C-alpha positions, 0 to 999 in steps of 0.5 A: 903143249899149250905153249905150242898151240899159242906158238903156232896160233899165236918185182919191182914196181913195173916201169911207166905205161904209155898211154894210148887215148882212145879216138873218142875219149871222155872227160871228167868234170873234176869239180862234179860230185861223184855219183854212188851209181853212175849213169851213162854218157849222153855224147863223147868229147868234142861233140864225138859220138856217145859211148855208152858206159855201163858195168866194170867200166861204169864202176872204174869210170865213178871211182876214178871220177872220185878220186879226181874230184877228190881234195885227199888222196883217195882210192875208191871202188863202186858197185856199179849197180845194186849187188855188184862190187867187183869182188865178194866181201868188202876185204876181196875188194880192197885186194885191187886197190894200189896199196893195200895188201891182204892176210888169208885164213879160214877160207876169205880175205882176212887182215887188210893192210894199207901200204903195209900197216894194219892200223887202219881205221874204218868208218861206215857212211863217214861215222866210226865202227868197230868190232868187238874188243878191237878199234876197227870193224871187221871188213869181213863181216861186212857183207859186199851185196850191202855196199854202194862204195867203198873210199881208201882215204890214204891222206886226212883232212881234219874233220875227218874221224881220227885213228888210220895211221895206216890210212881210213876205210870208209864203207858207203851203204845204200840209201833210200833217196840215191835211187829214183823210186821202187828198187828191187834186187837180189842175188845168190850164189852157190861155191864149191870149196877144193879142200873142204870138199863142201858147198857154201851158198849165199843169198841177198835182197835190197827193197827200196822206194820213195815217196812224195807226200804232204810234209815232204819226201820219204824214203826206206830202205831194207836189205839184208844178206846170208852168207854161209861158208865152209872151208879148210886150211891146211898146214904142216909146220916145225916149232922152234928148236932146242937140244935133246937134254940129260937130266937138266942140260943139253947131251953132248954124246952122240948121237946129240952132238955135231962133228965139233961135239956141240949139242944139235938142236931139232924142232921140239914138235913137228905136225900139221893141221886140218884147220875146217869150219862152217861159218855163217854171217847175217847182215842187215841194214835199215835206212830211213829218209825224210826231206821236208824241203830241199834243204833239210835232210834227216836219216835214221839208220840201223846195221845188224851183223852177227857172225857164227863160226863153229870151226876145229883144228885137227892137229898131228903132232909128232914130238921128236924127243919125247922117246929115245932119240936114235939118231941126228943128221947135222944140217949141212949149212948150220950144223947146230941144228938138225936136218933130221931124226930118228926116234924109237918109241915116240910119244906122239899126239892127235889133238882135236880144237874145236870152237864155236865163236860167235859175234852180234854187233849192232849199229844205230844213227839219227842224224839231220843236215839242213842247208841255210844257203851259206851255212850247213849245220849237221849233227849226229848222234851213234850208238854201237853195241857188240857181243863177242861169245867164244866158246873152245874145247880141246882134247888130247889123244896120245899114241905111241909110235915104234919108229919115227924118222923125221925130215925137217925140210924136205922141199921147204916142207916137214916130212913124218914118217911112223911105222909099226902103229895103226893110227885109225885103230881107236884103241891105240890112243889114249885121252890125256887131257883137256881143255875148256874154255869160255869167253865173253866180251862186250864193246858199247859206245855213244858218239855224238858229232856236230857240224858246221860249214860256212860258204863264201861267196868268192876269194880265196877261202871257199868255206870253213867248217867248225866241229866236235865230237864225243864220244863214250867207250865202255869195253868188258872181257872176261875169260876162262883159265885156258891151261890142260887139265890132266884126265884123272882116267886115263881111257882108250878112245875105242870106249868112247861111243863111235860118234865121239871120235873121227877119222882125219882127211888125208893128203895134208898139204898135198900129201907133203906132210907124209902123214895120213889118215889119223884119229881125233875126238869128233869137234861136234861131239865134243862141243855138244858132250863136253860133260860126258867127256869130262865125266868119262876122263875122271874129272868135274863136270862143272861149267868152269868159271870165269877167271878174275885174273882174266877178266878187265874193262875199259872206260874211254872217253874222247872229246875232239874239235876240229877247225878247217878252210878250203882254199882256192886261187890262180897261179897263173893258169893253174887252179890251186885248191886245198883244204887246211885245218886242225883237230884237238883230240884229248883222250882219257883212258881207265883200266881196270884189272884183277889187282891192275889199274892204270889211267891215262890222259893225253891230248894230240894236236893233228894240223894237216894241210892239203894242196891239189895243182890243176897242172893242165886239165888233165894233169894234176899234182897233189901234196899233203902234210899231216899229224895222225895217231892210232890209240892202241887195240882195247885187247893190247891195254889189257894188264893181266898175263896169261901162263900156260905150262907146256908140260911133258910132252918133249924138252921144250926150250921154256917151261911154258909160255904167256901171252898180255896186254900192256896197259902203258902203251901209249898212241902210235903217232905219225907225221905224214908226207904224200905226194901224186902226179896224176894224170886222167886221160878221159873217164875210165883211163888214168895214170898216177903215180905217189910217193909217202913218207910216215915218221912214227914214233911209238908204232906198237908191235908184239914181242916176246921175252923169258919172264920168270914165274914162281921160279919158272921161265916162260916165254910172254909175249906182249905188245911194245911201243917201239920208238922212232920209225918210218915208212916210205914207198911210192905206187903207181896205177893205170886201168884203160879201156881199149875203145880204139880197137875194132869190132869185140876187142874194143871190149879189152880193159886193164888195171895196173897198179904196183907198190914199194914200200920200206919200214924201219923202226927201233928194236925195243929188246935189242936196240937199233933198227928192225923192218916194220912187220907185215910190210913187203917192200913189193906188191902188184895188182894186174887185171885184165878186163873184157866188158861187151856183148853183155859178157862182163870179164876179169882175170886178176892177180894179186902178188906181194913179195917177203914181209916179217910176221914177228920176232922173238919167236924164241929157240935155238934157229933164228928167231925171226919169222918171214913169210915168202912171196905169195901171189893168188890168180882169180877170174870172174865173169858174168853175163847179161840175160837182160837188163834185169837177169845177170848170170855170174861165174867165179873161180879162185886160187885158180893156181892153188897157191901155197904159203910158206914161211921161215925161221929167218936171221939170227938166235939168241946167241947170235948165229945165223940159219933159215930154216922152214916153218910153216907150208899152209894150202887153201881152198880153191872155189868155184861159184855160180850165181845169178842176179836180179834186178825187178 
């Protein structure tokens, strides 16, 4: 069974658009530093009448100003006022950015990818941030209410911290001297989720003020957010396929063979999952600023985020080969696979997996900046600490199905029919085994950064910058052994207290799985009464000890130096500006496990040059070349392997499964080429086209291979460097407000963007080339906007084409898992009652999207097939809220 769990858990871009230039166009100042919160314009172009810029339009205008003014190729999201980031979380908001894709799970936007790659570096106010043993901060952990803006850097300069092959996301939080004086603001939202059928709520608040004192200007900001979300994802699945065995070999008689007399393989398991959770997030931010005079700025920042998720996976697991298989129908397209089967006296399971995950993250920062005239000096010391505590209790409950018929592909989803047993009678269920697991991971880092910038009075060189950054990071992780403990005393579920078990929801994946309600253990009871369950099963009630084989530590020190120059000159009547330089980084890595150790010391030279050419006052060309690197995740460097036997619940392909790290992993290295052509018709209207090419070396992907332990073969997954590869593509983005239209129609606006990407890398297992995982060839966003008379509304559709999820899944079917194209439609609206009070309404997943993935390609024997794997459905949400500003 553990093998099963590890496996399951483990449009062309639109054409050129004609720009419509408004009658009263607005001109952005390319040399002006963009503000975090844009101000209204006092006058239109060419002395025309003023156009007041507020709301979403102000947000888009400010984001466009940042993009236009930047040396880098960058896209931004700006909160036009306190608490008004366009979406509810940072990761939600990022899905609207050109070239950014997200994956969704647990009721939210989860992984963020830039141009298909998940290797995204994260900064908070320009400094490195991370969660737990990862290299980046969990963007979903940063409440949108705390955020002033988010910048997505697709090209780098030497002064930006290394670590994002895909790109860098910089989250800008509010600071007190950003505001003119006292600011008090907040918001409250209530959220209803359809599949969980639960209400959730979010609240946030901010207080900021500044004072003129005898020692200079002082500002203090305190903000906080509380987010409680109840969610449910649903999944119907086919696991990997294998033949029905007779002894130790495949059966070769009817009904186990096809018309050619060859064995037919059917899935080892098939079933469904209700993944339900009650997630809480707390975010707090304190910022103190002191300016003793206009040339000196001192800041002290503190950030705290807390994540707590009480969730469970309620499984229904049919095991077609754990009984007497009376019939198998061969697949009409791939006759070495079965399309349906019937089993009598089938051993069947329900399984409750209860989890309590908690993360506490802290970041403290003190820094100062001193402007002496030509020179600006800055220094900053940052301390990060993160602690992750996870607890997990699983109980498998078995019952007999007198008759089980399974159709493995009924419209892309498996369908299970069971007769002869009451699935809601606790007397039919036996407690089979239990998992009792816990883990603890801590990570701390001290970073010290120093920068010197010197401005020249004129000429070709505008300024130069040099700087250093030193870091020391320590990661420690330990965990119990995650294997099933068989019951010593087999008891019926009915002998337990009535609150020890619960009835599942119904209508799994819109009823397509065919299984109605069934019984599983109560997840809250399992977590709170683990000792009682263990005792009832005749097992020891002692708290499980951490297994030395599952412990590892990592000490990492980095030493970085950079130097860069900013230049500018005129090429005829075209201004040219840019930045060029070099970042030098030395990394010393020391890993230690139980009897396993690894040490690496490597030096990376990261040259970089950017150029920006003003072809006209509204048309710009950007060119960039550079080298980048991303270090492996700490968890990927874990030198240990965890093995889990499958048990005797069917004729699985392997004795068990395993997962582990690879201490030999090296950083991913890329050589990057970027070009962008950008036309800015006015402050909120633009058309941009960009192209990119990443030459990659050592890109890291996870692969599974058979490994033998004590004479038994396990399918073990490990991350590996893949050798040479590339990522290439193009982006198009367009936005405009139609001010020239009459009356109410002048509030209309739109955003459109699309991305084409293609990525290939070496296959380290079989040789040759293969697609880079997670990269969709096509993706786009289409957003219709309306803003007038105090009403703001957005209808946003996000879509991406198919992509590879993973390789080497094992089994007789195709070994590559491919995700089908998917899109989501969201709506948001608000009404300004007055300048201090706004009512809000949001709705997500309006089309009730369905996720599908499948086994596609060839198996280990070279046979091609395309068969369903997962069907997933997600919550639709509706929320009402209010924002206020005193």
